N, CA, C and O atoms as a GROMACS GRO file, in nm:
protein
  460
    1MET      N    1   5.261  -4.783   3.077
    1MET     CA    2   5.380  -4.763   2.998
    1MET      C    3   5.342  -4.741   2.852
    1MET      O    4   5.255  -4.811   2.800
    2ILE      N    5   5.405  -4.646   2.788
    2ILE     CA    6   5.379  -4.616   2.648
    2ILE      C    7   5.461  -4.712   2.562
    2ILE      O    8   5.583  -4.722   2.579
    3LYS      N    9   5.396  -4.782   2.472
    3LYS     CA   10   5.465  -4.880   2.388
    3LYS      C   11   5.514  -4.817   2.258
    3LYS      O   12   5.620  -4.854   2.207
    4PHE      N   13   5.436  -4.722   2.203
    4PHE     CA   14   5.480  -4.650   2.084
    4PHE      C   15   5.397  -4.523   2.069
    4PHE      O   16   5.289  -4.510   2.126
    5VAL      N   17   5.450  -4.430   1.990
    5VAL     CA   18   5.380  -4.307   1.957
    5VAL      C   19   5.362  -4.307   1.806
    5VAL      O   20   5.456  -4.336   1.731
    6LEU      N   21   5.243  -4.275   1.763
    6LEU     CA   22   5.211  -4.274   1.622
    6LEU      C   23   5.138  -4.144   1.591
    6LEU      O   24   5.038  -4.112   1.655
    7MET      N   25   5.188  -4.070   1.493
    7MET     CA   26   5.124  -3.947   1.451
    7MET      C   27   5.079  -3.967   1.307
    7MET      O   28   5.160  -3.998   1.219
    8VAL      N   29   4.949  -3.948   1.284
    8VAL     CA   30   4.895  -3.962   1.149
    8VAL      C   31   4.812  -3.839   1.116
    8VAL      O   32   4.763  -3.770   1.206
    9ASN      N   33   4.795  -3.812   0.987
    9ASN     CA   34   4.708  -3.703   0.948
    9ASN      C   35   4.565  -3.755   0.939
    9ASN      O   36   4.540  -3.873   0.965
   10ARG      N   37   4.471  -3.669   0.903
   10ARG     CA   38   4.331  -3.709   0.900
   10ARG      C   39   4.299  -3.812   0.792
   10ARG      O   40   4.195  -3.876   0.795
   11GLN      N   41   4.390  -3.826   0.697
   11GLN     CA   42   4.371  -3.927   0.593
   11GLN      C   43   4.430  -4.062   0.634
   11GLN      O   44   4.423  -4.159   0.558
   12GLY      N   45   4.488  -4.069   0.753
   12GLY     CA   46   4.543  -4.194   0.803
   12GLY      C   47   4.686  -4.221   0.760
   12GLY      O   48   4.736  -4.332   0.779
   13GLN      N   49   4.754  -4.121   0.703
   13GLN     CA   50   4.893  -4.138   0.661
   13GLN      C   51   4.986  -4.115   0.779
   13GLN      O   52   4.974  -4.014   0.848
   14THR      N   53   5.077  -4.208   0.804
   14THR     CA   54   5.171  -4.198   0.914
   14THR      C   55   5.272  -4.087   0.886
   14THR      O   56   5.334  -4.084   0.780
   15ARG      N   57   5.287  -3.996   0.981
   15ARG     CA   58   5.384  -3.888   0.970
   15ARG      C   59   5.498  -3.904   1.069
   15ARG      O   60   5.605  -3.847   1.049
   16LEU      N   61   5.476  -3.980   1.175
   16LEU     CA   62   5.579  -4.003   1.276
   16LEU      C   63   5.546  -4.131   1.349
   16LEU      O   64   5.430  -4.155   1.385
   17SER      N   65   5.647  -4.214   1.371
   17SER     CA   66   5.627  -4.331   1.457
   17SER      C   67   5.754  -4.351   1.538
   17SER      O   68   5.865  -4.339   1.486
   18ARG      N   69   5.737  -4.381   1.665
   18ARG     CA   70   5.851  -4.407   1.754
   18ARG      C   71   5.809  -4.522   1.845
   18ARG      O   72   5.709  -4.513   1.916
   19TYR      N   73   5.886  -4.628   1.842
   19TYR     CA   74   5.858  -4.747   1.922
   19TYR      C   75   5.952  -4.751   2.042
   19TYR      O   76   6.070  -4.721   2.031
   20TYR      N   77   5.897  -4.788   2.157
   20TYR     CA   78   5.974  -4.798   2.281
   20TYR      C   79   5.994  -4.942   2.323
   20TYR      O   80   6.056  -4.969   2.426
   21GLN      N   81   5.943  -5.033   2.245
   21GLN     CA   82   5.966  -5.176   2.262
   21GLN      C   83   5.993  -5.234   2.125
   21GLN      O   84   5.940  -5.184   2.025
   22PRO      N   85   6.072  -5.340   2.117
   22PRO     CA   86   6.100  -5.398   1.985
   22PRO      C   87   5.973  -5.454   1.920
   22PRO      O   88   5.900  -5.531   1.982
   23VAL      N   89   5.950  -5.415   1.796
   23VAL     CA   90   5.838  -5.467   1.717
   23VAL      C   91   5.893  -5.495   1.577
   23VAL      O   92   5.956  -5.408   1.517
   24GLU      N   93   5.870  -5.614   1.526
   24GLU     CA   94   5.918  -5.650   1.394
   24GLU      C   95   5.857  -5.557   1.289
   24GLU      O   96   5.742  -5.516   1.301
   25LEU      N   97   5.936  -5.524   1.189
   25LEU     CA   98   5.890  -5.433   1.084
   25LEU      C   99   5.764  -5.485   1.015
   25LEU      O  100   5.675  -5.408   0.980
   26SER      N  101   5.758  -5.616   0.996
   26SER     CA  102   5.641  -5.674   0.931
   26SER      C  103   5.515  -5.656   1.015
   26SER      O  104   5.404  -5.647   0.962
   27ARG      N  105   5.531  -5.650   1.145
   27ARG     CA  106   5.417  -5.635   1.238
   27ARG      C  107   5.376  -5.489   1.252
   27ARG      O  108   5.260  -5.461   1.282
   28ARG      N  109   5.469  -5.396   1.232
   28ARG     CA  110   5.440  -5.254   1.253
   28ARG      C  111   5.329  -5.202   1.162
   28ARG      O  112   5.241  -5.129   1.207
   29ALA      N  113   5.333  -5.237   1.035
   29ALA     CA  114   5.232  -5.188   0.940
   29ALA      C  115   5.092  -5.231   0.982
   29ALA      O  116   4.998  -5.150   0.980
   30ALA      N  117   5.077  -5.356   1.021
   30ALA     CA  118   4.946  -5.406   1.064
   30ALA      C  119   4.903  -5.338   1.194
   30ALA      O  120   4.787  -5.301   1.210
   31LEU      N  121   4.996  -5.324   1.287
   31LEU     CA  122   4.967  -5.260   1.414
   31LEU      C  123   4.924  -5.115   1.393
   31LEU      O  124   4.826  -5.069   1.452
   32GLU      N  125   4.999  -5.043   1.310
   32GLU     CA  126   4.967  -4.902   1.285
   32GLU      C  127   4.832  -4.886   1.216
   32GLU      O  128   4.756  -4.795   1.249
   33SER      N  129   4.802  -4.973   1.121
   33SER     CA  130   4.672  -4.961   1.054
   33SER      C  131   4.557  -4.992   1.149
   33SER      O  132   4.451  -4.930   1.140
   34ASP      N  133   4.576  -5.087   1.240
   34ASP     CA  134   4.474  -5.116   1.342
   34ASP      C  135   4.451  -4.997   1.433
   34ASP      O  136   4.337  -4.963   1.464
   35VAL      N  137   4.560  -4.934   1.476
   35VAL     CA  138   4.547  -4.818   1.565
   35VAL      C  139   4.476  -4.704   1.494
   35VAL      O  140   4.387  -4.640   1.551
   36VAL      N  141   4.516  -4.677   1.370
   36VAL     CA  142   4.453  -4.569   1.293
   36VAL      C  143   4.305  -4.597   1.276
   36VAL      O  144   4.222  -4.508   1.295
   37ARG      N  145   4.272  -4.719   1.241
   37ARG     CA  146   4.131  -4.756   1.222
   37ARG      C  147   4.052  -4.735   1.352
   37ARG      O  148   3.941  -4.683   1.348
   38CYS      N  149   4.108  -4.775   1.464
   38CYS     CA  150   4.041  -4.757   1.593
   38CYS      C  151   4.024  -4.609   1.629
   38CYS      O  152   3.919  -4.567   1.676
   39CYS      N  153   4.129  -4.532   1.605
   39CYS     CA  154   4.124  -4.389   1.640
   39CYS      C  155   4.027  -4.312   1.552
   39CYS      O  156   3.953  -4.226   1.601
   40LEU      N  157   4.025  -4.342   1.424
   40LEU     CA  158   3.937  -4.269   1.333
   40LEU      C  159   3.791  -4.306   1.354
   40LEU      O  160   3.702  -4.229   1.319
   41SER      N  161   3.765  -4.423   1.412
   41SER     CA  162   3.627  -4.466   1.433
   41SER      C  163   3.586  -4.462   1.580
   41SER      O  164   3.480  -4.513   1.616
   42ARG      N  165   3.669  -4.403   1.666
   42ARG     CA  166   3.639  -4.405   1.809
   42ARG      C  167   3.519  -4.317   1.844
   42ARG      O  168   3.486  -4.223   1.772
   43LYS      N  169   3.457  -4.350   1.954
   43LYS     CA  170   3.343  -4.272   2.001
   43LYS      C  171   3.393  -4.146   2.071
   43LYS      O  172   3.502  -4.144   2.126
   44LYS      N  173   3.314  -4.044   2.067
   44LYS     CA  174   3.353  -3.916   2.126
   44LYS      C  175   3.344  -3.916   2.279
   44LYS      O  176   3.400  -3.827   2.343
   45ASP      N  177   3.276  -4.013   2.338
   45ASP     CA  178   3.259  -4.012   2.484
   45ASP      C  179   3.370  -4.084   2.559
   45ASP      O  180   3.360  -4.099   2.681
   46GLN      N  181   3.476  -4.129   2.492
   46GLN     CA  182   3.590  -4.190   2.563
   46GLN      C  183   3.667  -4.083   2.637
   46GLN      O  184   3.672  -3.968   2.592
   47ASN      N  185   3.728  -4.119   2.750
   47ASN     CA  186   3.802  -4.022   2.828
   47ASN      C  187   3.942  -4.076   2.859
   47ASN      O  188   3.963  -4.142   2.960
   48GLU      N  189   4.036  -4.046   2.771
   48GLU     CA  190   4.176  -4.082   2.793
   48GLU      C  191   4.252  -3.953   2.820
   48GLU      O  192   4.340  -3.915   2.742
   49LEU      N  193   4.218  -3.886   2.928
   49LEU     CA  194   4.266  -3.751   2.955
   49LEU      C  195   4.419  -3.740   2.958
   49LEU      O  196   4.474  -3.644   2.904
   50SER      N  197   4.486  -3.833   3.019
   50SER     CA  198   4.632  -3.821   3.030
   50SER      C  199   4.699  -3.831   2.893
   50SER      O  200   4.796  -3.759   2.868
   51ILE      N  201   4.651  -3.916   2.806
   51ILE     CA  202   4.708  -3.926   2.672
   51ILE      C  203   4.676  -3.801   2.592
   51ILE      O  204   4.761  -3.749   2.519
   52TYR      N  205   4.554  -3.752   2.604
   52TYR     CA  206   4.518  -3.627   2.536
   52TYR      C  207   4.608  -3.513   2.583
   52TYR      O  208   4.653  -3.431   2.503
   53GLU      N  209   4.633  -3.509   2.712
   53GLU     CA  210   4.719  -3.404   2.767
   53GLU      C  211   4.862  -3.415   2.712
   53GLU      O  212   4.924  -3.314   2.680
   54LEU      N  213   4.913  -3.537   2.701
   54LEU     CA  214   5.046  -3.558   2.644
   54LEU      C  215   5.049  -3.512   2.498
   54LEU      O  216   5.142  -3.443   2.457
   55VAL      N  217   4.950  -3.551   2.421
   55VAL     CA  218   4.944  -3.512   2.280
   55VAL      C  219   4.933  -3.360   2.269
   55VAL      O  220   5.000  -3.298   2.186
   56HIS      N  221   4.850  -3.300   2.352
   56HIS     CA  222   4.834  -3.154   2.352
   56HIS      C  223   4.966  -3.085   2.385
   56HIS      O  224   5.005  -2.988   2.320
   57ASN      N  225   5.035  -3.135   2.486
   57ASN     CA  226   5.164  -3.078   2.525
   57ASN      C  227   5.266  -3.094   2.413
   57ASN      O  228   5.342  -3.002   2.385
   58PHE      N  229   5.269  -3.209   2.349
   58PHE     CA  230   5.359  -3.235   2.237
   58PHE      C  231   5.335  -3.135   2.124
   58PHE      O  232   5.429  -3.079   2.068
   59VAL      N  233   5.208  -3.113   2.090
   59VAL     CA  234   5.174  -3.018   1.985
   59VAL      C  235   5.212  -2.876   2.025
   59VAL      O  236   5.260  -2.799   1.942
   60GLU      N  237   5.192  -2.840   2.152
   60GLU     CA  238   5.232  -2.708   2.199
   60GLU      C  239   5.384  -2.688   2.187
   60GLU      O  240   5.430  -2.580   2.149
   61VAL      N  241   5.461  -2.791   2.220
   61VAL     CA  242   5.606  -2.782   2.206
   61VAL      C  243   5.644  -2.767   2.059
   61VAL      O  244   5.730  -2.686   2.024
   62LEU      N  245   5.580  -2.845   1.973
   62LEU     CA  246   5.606  -2.832   1.829
   62LEU      C  247   5.570  -2.692   1.779
   62LEU      O  248   5.644  -2.633   1.700
   63ASP      N  249   5.456  -2.639   1.825
   63ASP     CA  250   5.415  -2.504   1.788
   63ASP      C  251   5.518  -2.400   1.833
   63ASP      O  252   5.550  -2.307   1.759
   64LYS      N  253   5.568  -2.418   1.953
   64LYS     CA  254   5.666  -2.323   2.006
   64LYS      C  255   5.795  -2.328   1.924
   64LYS      O  256   5.853  -2.224   1.893
   65TYR      N  257   5.840  -2.447   1.890
   65TYR     CA  258   5.965  -2.461   1.816
   65TYR      C  259   5.951  -2.415   1.671
   65TYR      O  260   6.037  -2.343   1.620
   66PHE      N  261   5.843  -2.457   1.605
   66PHE     CA  262   5.827  -2.427   1.463
   66PHE      C  263   5.745  -2.301   1.436
   66PHE      O  264   5.724  -2.267   1.320
   67SER      N  265   5.699  -2.232   1.539
   67SER     CA  266   5.613  -2.115   1.521
   67SER      C  267   5.492  -2.151   1.434
   67SER      O  268   5.485  -2.115   1.317
   68ARG      N  269   5.399  -2.222   1.493
   68ARG     CA  270   5.280  -2.274   1.425
   68ARG      C  271   5.316  -2.391   1.336
   68ARG      O  272   5.328  -2.379   1.214
   69VAL      N  273   5.332  -2.504   1.398
   69VAL     CA  274   5.375  -2.625   1.329
   69VAL      C  275   5.274  -2.666   1.221
   69VAL      O  276   5.153  -2.648   1.237
   70SER      N  277   5.325  -2.720   1.114
   70SER     CA  278   5.240  -2.774   1.007
   70SER      C  279   5.287  -2.916   0.977
   70SER      O  280   5.391  -2.960   1.025
   71GLU      N  281   5.209  -2.984   0.898
   71GLU     CA  282   5.244  -3.120   0.858
   71GLU      C  283   5.377  -3.121   0.784
   71GLU      O  284   5.456  -3.214   0.799
   72LEU      N  285   5.402  -3.018   0.703
   72LEU     CA  286   5.528  -3.010   0.630
   72LEU      C  287   5.647  -2.992   0.723
   72LEU      O  288   5.754  -3.047   0.699
   73ASP      N  289   5.628  -2.915   0.831
   73ASP     CA  290   5.736  -2.899   0.930
   73ASP      C  291   5.778  -3.035   0.984
   73ASP      O  292   5.897  -3.064   0.999
   74ILE      N  293   5.679  -3.118   1.013
   74ILE     CA  294   5.707  -3.251   1.068
   74ILE      C  295   5.777  -3.338   0.963
   74ILE      O  296   5.875  -3.405   0.993
   75MET      N  297   5.727  -3.335   0.841
   75MET     CA  298   5.783  -3.420   0.736
   75MET      C  299   5.927  -3.384   0.702
   75MET      O  300   6.010  -3.472   0.678
   76PHE      N  301   5.959  -3.253   0.699
   76PHE     CA  302   6.092  -3.210   0.657
   76PHE      C  303   6.190  -3.190   0.771
   76PHE      O  304   6.308  -3.162   0.748
   77ASN      N  305   6.143  -3.203   0.894
   77ASN     CA  306   6.229  -3.189   1.012
   77ASN      C  307   6.208  -3.304   1.108
   77ASN      O  308   6.205  -3.286   1.229
   78LEU      N  309   6.194  -3.423   1.052
   78LEU     CA  310   6.162  -3.541   1.132
   78LEU      C  311   6.266  -3.566   1.240
   78LEU      O  312   6.232  -3.611   1.350
   79ASP      N  313   6.393  -3.539   1.211
   79ASP     CA  314   6.497  -3.560   1.312
   79ASP      C  315   6.474  -3.472   1.433
   79ASP      O  316   6.493  -3.516   1.546
   80ARG      N  317   6.433  -3.350   1.412
   80ARG     CA  318   6.408  -3.257   1.524
   80ARG      C  319   6.281  -3.297   1.600
   80ARG      O  320   6.276  -3.283   1.722
   81VAL      N  321   6.180  -3.344   1.529
   81VAL     CA  322   6.058  -3.390   1.595
   81VAL      C  323   6.089  -3.511   1.683
   81VAL      O  324   6.035  -3.524   1.792
   82HIS      N  325   6.176  -3.600   1.635
   82HIS     CA  326   6.217  -3.715   1.715
   82HIS      C  327   6.294  -3.671   1.840
   82HIS      O  328   6.276  -3.729   1.947
   83ILE      N  329   6.378  -3.569   1.827
   83ILE     CA  330   6.450  -3.519   1.945
   83ILE      C  331   6.351  -3.467   2.048
   83ILE      O  332   6.364  -3.495   2.167
   84ILE      N  333   6.252  -3.391   2.003
   84ILE     CA  334   6.150  -3.338   2.095
   84ILE      C  335   6.077  -3.453   2.163
   84ILE      O  336   6.061  -3.454   2.285
   85LEU      N  337   6.033  -3.550   2.085
   85LEU     CA  338   5.960  -3.663   2.141
   85LEU      C  339   6.047  -3.742   2.239
   85LEU      O  340   6.000  -3.785   2.344
   86ASP      N  341   6.175  -3.761   2.204
   86ASP     CA  342   6.266  -3.834   2.292
   86ASP      C  343   6.294  -3.760   2.422
   86ASP      O  344   6.321  -3.822   2.525
   87GLU      N  345   6.289  -3.628   2.419
   87GLU     CA  346   6.305  -3.551   2.542
   87GLU      C  347   6.184  -3.566   2.633
   87GLU      O  348   6.195  -3.556   2.755
   88MET      N  349   6.068  -3.590   2.574
   88MET     CA  350   5.944  -3.603   2.651
   88MET      C  351   5.920  -3.745   2.700
   88MET      O  352   5.874  -3.766   2.812
   89ILE      N  353   5.952  -3.843   2.614
   89ILE     CA  354   5.924  -3.984   2.646
   89ILE      C  355   6.052  -4.064   2.629
   89ILE      O  356   6.117  -4.058   2.525
   90GLN      N  357   6.088  -4.139   2.733
   90GLN     CA  358   6.205  -4.226   2.726
   90GLN      C  359   6.167  -4.363   2.780
   90GLN      O  360   6.110  -4.376   2.888
   91ASN      N  361   6.200  -4.465   2.702
   91ASN     CA  362   6.168  -4.603   2.738
   91ASN      C  363   6.021  -4.623   2.771
   91ASN      O  364   5.985  -4.703   2.857
   92GLY      N  365   5.935  -4.547   2.701
   92GLY     CA  366   5.792  -4.563   2.720
   92GLY      C  367   5.734  -4.488   2.837
   92GLY      O  368   5.615  -4.503   2.866
   93HIS      N  369   5.814  -4.406   2.904
   93HIS     CA  370   5.765  -4.331   3.020
   93HIS      C  371   5.779  -4.181   2.994
   93HIS      O  372   5.878  -4.135   2.938
   94ILE      N  373   5.678  -4.107   3.036
   94ILE     CA  374   5.684  -3.961   3.024
   94ILE      C  375   5.785  -3.912   3.127
   94ILE      O  376   5.769  -3.935   3.247
   95VAL      N  377   5.889  -3.842   3.079
   95VAL     CA  378   5.993  -3.795   3.171
   95VAL      C  379   6.002  -3.644   3.179
   95VAL      O  380   6.058  -3.590   3.275
   96GLU      N  381   5.946  -3.573   3.081
   96GLU     CA  382   5.954  -3.426   3.084
   96GLU      C  383   5.835  -3.366   3.012
   96GLU      O  384   5.798  -3.410   2.903
   97THR      N  385   5.775  -3.265   3.073
   97THR     CA  386   5.663  -3.195   3.011
   97THR      C  387   5.688  -3.044   3.001
   97THR      O  388   5.614  -2.974   2.932
   98ASN      N  389   5.791  -2.995   3.067
   98ASN     CA  390   5.823  -2.853   3.063
   98ASN      C  391   5.875  -2.817   2.924
   98ASN      O  392   5.975  -2.872   2.878
   99LYS      N  393   5.805  -2.724   2.858
   99LYS     CA  394   5.838  -2.692   2.719
   99LYS      C  395   5.981  -2.641   2.702
   99LYS      O  396   6.050  -2.681   2.608
  100SER      N  397   6.027  -2.555   2.791
  100SER     CA  398   6.162  -2.501   2.780
  100SER      C  399   6.268  -2.608   2.797
  100SER      O  400   6.368  -2.608   2.726
  101ARG      N  401   6.246  -2.700   2.890
  101ARG     CA  402   6.342  -2.809   2.910
  101ARG      C  403   6.342  -2.905   2.792
  101ARG      O  404   6.447  -2.957   2.754
  102VAL      N  405   6.224  -2.930   2.736
  102VAL     CA  406   6.215  -3.019   2.620
  102VAL      C  407   6.291  -2.959   2.502
  102VAL      O  408   6.357  -3.031   2.428
  103LEU      N  409   6.280  -2.828   2.485
  103LEU     CA  410   6.342  -2.762   2.370
  103LEU      C  411   6.488  -2.724   2.392
  103LEU      O  412   6.555  -2.681   2.298
  104ALA      N  413   6.540  -2.740   2.512
  104ALA     CA  414   6.678  -2.699   2.542
  104ALA      C  415   6.782  -2.762   2.449
  104ALA      O  416   6.869  -2.689   2.400
  105PRO      N  417   6.778  -2.892   2.422
  105PRO     CA  418   6.879  -2.948   2.332
  105PRO      C  419   6.872  -2.889   2.190
  105PRO      O  420   6.976  -2.863   2.128
  106LEU      N  421   6.751  -2.868   2.140
  106LEU     CA  422   6.738  -2.810   2.006
  106LEU      C  423   6.782  -2.664   2.003
  106LEU      O  424   6.841  -2.618   1.905
  107THR      N  425   6.753  -2.593   2.109
  107THR     CA  426   6.798  -2.454   2.118
  107THR      C  427   6.949  -2.449   2.115
  107THR      O  428   7.006  -2.364   2.046
  108ALA      N  429   7.015  -2.538   2.187
  108ALA     CA  430   7.161  -2.544   2.187
  108ALA      C  431   7.214  -2.581   2.049
  108ALA      O  432   7.310  -2.521   2.002
  109LEU      N  433   7.152  -2.679   1.984
  109LEU     CA  434   7.194  -2.716   1.848
  109LEU      C  435   7.178  -2.601   1.749
  109LEU      O  436   7.264  -2.577   1.665
  110ASP      N  437   7.066  -2.529   1.760
  110ASP     CA  438   7.043  -2.417   1.670
  110ASP      C  439   7.144  -2.304   1.693
  110ASP      O  440   7.190  -2.242   1.597
  111LYS      N  441   7.180  -2.280   1.819
  111LYS     CA  442   7.280  -2.177   1.849
  111LYS      C  443   7.416  -2.216   1.792
  111LYS      O  444   7.488  -2.131   1.740
  112MET      N  445   7.451  -2.345   1.803
  112MET     CA  446   7.580  -2.391   1.749
  112MET      C  447   7.581  -2.378   1.597
  112MET      O  448   7.683  -2.343   1.538
  113ALA      N  449   7.469  -2.407   1.534
  113ALA     CA  450   7.461  -2.400   1.388
  113ALA      C  451   7.469  -2.254   1.339
  113ALA      O  452   7.528  -2.226   1.234
  114ASP      N  453   7.411  -2.163   1.415
  114ASP     CA  454   7.414  -2.021   1.378
  114ASP      C  455   7.547  -1.957   1.407
  114ASP      O  456   7.587  -1.864   1.336
  115GLY      N  457   7.616  -2.003   1.508
  115GLY     CA  458   7.741  -1.939   1.552
  115GLY      C  459   7.856  -2.000   1.490
  115GLY      O  460   7.969  -1.959   1.515
   0.00000   0.00000   0.00000
């Protein structure tokens, strides 16, 4: 079960966090810094293929929606990034990986905004 998703840049700055279990705000900062420290110092021979695949799929969906996603796209459209993530993961479980289905709610919102 996925407990939280954390997206950071190479400098370790948090750009997105979504928790699927209650975590006190005071605990989140320490937890996030521990995770970042572990990820930035991890060995290259670890094999967490399913998580890598989820991250890869998430980035592909972001690329499809934003036409080559950038860090600024994430920072200035955080609500839309959360919608994408929520379509993929619910209550800590991966529920959808199909890019078109993940983007369907945003496509509908964009059509309503344009029309």
